Structure formats: structure tokens, C-alpha cells
C-alpha positions as CSV (number, residue, x, y, z in Angstrom):
1,M,126.5,105.3,-90.0
2,A,127.8,107.0,-93.1
3,K,124.5,108.8,-93.7
4,Q,124.5,110.1,-90.2
5,L,128.1,111.3,-90.6
6,A,127.3,113.0,-93.9
7,A,124.2,114.7,-92.4
8,R,126.2,116.0,-89.5
9,L,128.9,117.3,-91.7
10,V,126.4,119.1,-93.9
11,F,124.7,120.5,-90.8
12,L,127.9,121.8,-89.3
13,S,129.1,123.4,-92.6
14,T,125.8,125.1,-93.1
15,L,125.9,126.3,-89.5
16,I,129.4,127.7,-90.0
17,I,128.2,129.7,-93.0
18,L,124.8,130.8,-91.8
19,L,125.7,132.0,-88.3
20,P,128.0,134.8,-89.4
21,L,125.4,135.7,-92.0
22,A,122.8,136.1,-89.3
23,V,125.1,138.2,-87.1
24,L,126.3,140.5,-89.8
25,N,122.8,141.1,-91.3
26,R,120.7,142.1,-88.4
27,Q,119.4,145.3,-89.9
28,T,115.6,145.5,-90.5
29,V,114.4,145.4,-94.1
30,T,110.9,146.1,-95.4
31,I,109.6,143.7,-98.0
32,A,106.7,145.1,-100.1
33,F,104.4,142.5,-101.8
34,N,102.7,145.0,-104.1
35,P,105.2,147.0,-106.1
36,M,102.5,149.5,-107.3
37,D,101.7,150.3,-103.6
38,L,105.1,151.9,-103.2
39,L,103.9,155.1,-104.7
40,R,101.7,155.8,-101.7
41,D,102.9,157.4,-98.5
42,A,102.1,154.4,-96.4
43,P,102.2,151.1,-98.4
44,Q,99.9,148.5,-96.9
45,G,101.3,145.2,-98.3
46,R,104.6,145.3,-96.5
47,L,106.5,143.2,-93.9
48,A,109.4,144.4,-91.8
49,M,111.9,141.7,-90.6
50,P,115.7,141.3,-90.1
51,L,117.5,140.6,-93.4
52,F,118.9,137.2,-92.3
53,I,115.4,135.9,-91.7
54,A,114.3,137.0,-95.2
55,L,117.4,135.3,-96.6
56,F,116.7,132.1,-94.7
57,A,113.1,132.1,-95.8
58,L,114.1,132.5,-99.4
59,F,116.6,129.7,-99.1
60,I,114.1,127.3,-97.5
61,L,111.5,128.2,-100.2
62,G,114.1,127.4,-102.9
63,L,114.8,124.1,-101.3
64,I,111.1,123.2,-101.1
65,A,110.5,124.3,-104.7
66,G,113.5,122.2,-105.9
67,W,112.3,119.2,-103.9
68,V,108.8,119.5,-105.4
69,M,110.1,119.8,-108.9
70,G,112.4,116.7,-108.4
71,R,109.5,114.7,-107.1
72,L,107.2,115.7,-109.9
73,G,109.9,114.8,-112.5
74,Q,110.5,111.4,-110.9
75,N,107.0,110.1,-111.4
76,R,106.9,110.4,-115.2
77,A,106.2,107.1,-117.0
78,P,108.5,106.2,-119.9
79,S,106.9,107.1,-123.3
80,V,107.5,103.6,-124.7
81,P,107.1,100.6,-122.4
82,R,110.2,98.4,-122.3
83,P,109.7,94.7,-122.5
84,T,110.4,92.6,-119.5
85,S,113.2,90.0,-119.5
86,S,110.7,87.2,-120.1
87,Q,109.1,89.0,-123.0
88,A,112.4,89.9,-124.6
89,A,113.5,86.2,-124.3
90,S,110.4,85.0,-126.1
91,Q,110.6,87.4,-129.0
92,P,113.0,87.0,-131.9
93,L,115.9,89.4,-131.9
94,S,114.5,91.5,-134.8
95,E,111.2,92.1,-132.9
96,A,113.0,92.9,-129.6
97,T,115.2,95.5,-131.2
98,S,112.3,97.1,-133.1
99,A,110.5,98.0,-129.8
100,S,113.4,100.4,-129.0
101,P,112.4,104.1,-128.9
102,M,115.7,105.0,-130.5
103,P,116.1,105.0,-134.3
104,P,118.4,102.3,-135.7
105,R,122.1,103.3,-136.0
106,P,123.3,104.1,-139.5
107,V,125.9,101.6,-140.8
108,V,129.1,103.4,-141.5
109,I,131.7,101.5,-143.6
110,N,135.2,103.0,-143.4
111,K,136.9,102.4,-146.7
112,A,140.6,103.2,-147.2
113,P,141.1,105.8,-149.9
114,E,142.4,104.3,-153.2
115,P,146.0,105.1,-153.8
116,T,146.6,107.5,-156.7
117,E,149.7,108.1,-158.7
118,P,151.3,111.4,-158.3
119,P,150.8,113.7,-161.3
120,E,153.7,114.1,-163.7
121,P,155.7,117.3,-163.3
122,D,154.8,120.0,-165.8
123,T,157.9,121.1,-167.8
124,G,156.1,123.9,-169.5
125,D,157.1,122.7,-173.0
126,K,153.8,122.2,-174.7
127,D,155.3,122.4,-178.2
128,D,157.5,119.3,-177.5
129,T,154.5,117.2,-176.4
130,E,152.5,118.1,-179.5
131,A,155.4,117.3,-181.8
132,E,155.8,113.9,-180.3
133,R,152.3,112.9,-181.1
């Protein structure tokens, strides 16, 4: 039920956006497939169509290309096979963790800085300190 409602909302919102686009862009455009052919008086590789049809076609081609790329990316196998739960239970902990594709985490030990005594104030009388020694 929720999927049907979502699909209908997407369809209606797309329709609300695309209908004015189609009405406002009815002028005919010429699409040339060979850019070097434009130098001639009558280019041969061209197609004349309303602008909104060209925009719809590009939109649909983009959706198809995105769908294909998503499907191709989904079918990739992981580079390191992960052990199943029965294999992980039978292996010792050190062997189970060594099969991980990630490097081990570095151990960070946070030590509190050692307290230091504040330096004695300098009075500027160097002769007095030498005389006391």
C-alpha cells in the first residue's frame, strides 16, 4: 500500500513539473549528430523535434544510464571473502580477526602530562646569584 502511494505521489509531482515544461517549450529545435557537418549548407545528420521531446528523451536516457550503472555496481563480489558464522565460531579469535581486510587499529594510550613546577621569576640580578655561590 505504501509503495503504491509513493509511486502515485512521484508520478503526480513529475506530471505537475513536466506538463508546463512541455507546453512552454513547443518550439522546434534541430539536433545535429555530426558537429563537423554543420559547416555545410544542408547538414545530413540532423533531427528536428519539439524541445520538450528532446528534454524528455535526455531525461529518460539519463535514468536508464543511472539504472545500468547501479546494477553493474551491485554485482561486484567482495575482494576478501568473509567467514560465515559457523566458520567464525570454529576459529580462534586471533584467526577470525586476522581475516579482516582492514589493517589492525593502532593502540593509542592517553597519558596525562606530568605536572611541572613553574619557573622561578627572574629578578635580573645575576651578580647576586654568583656571589651567593
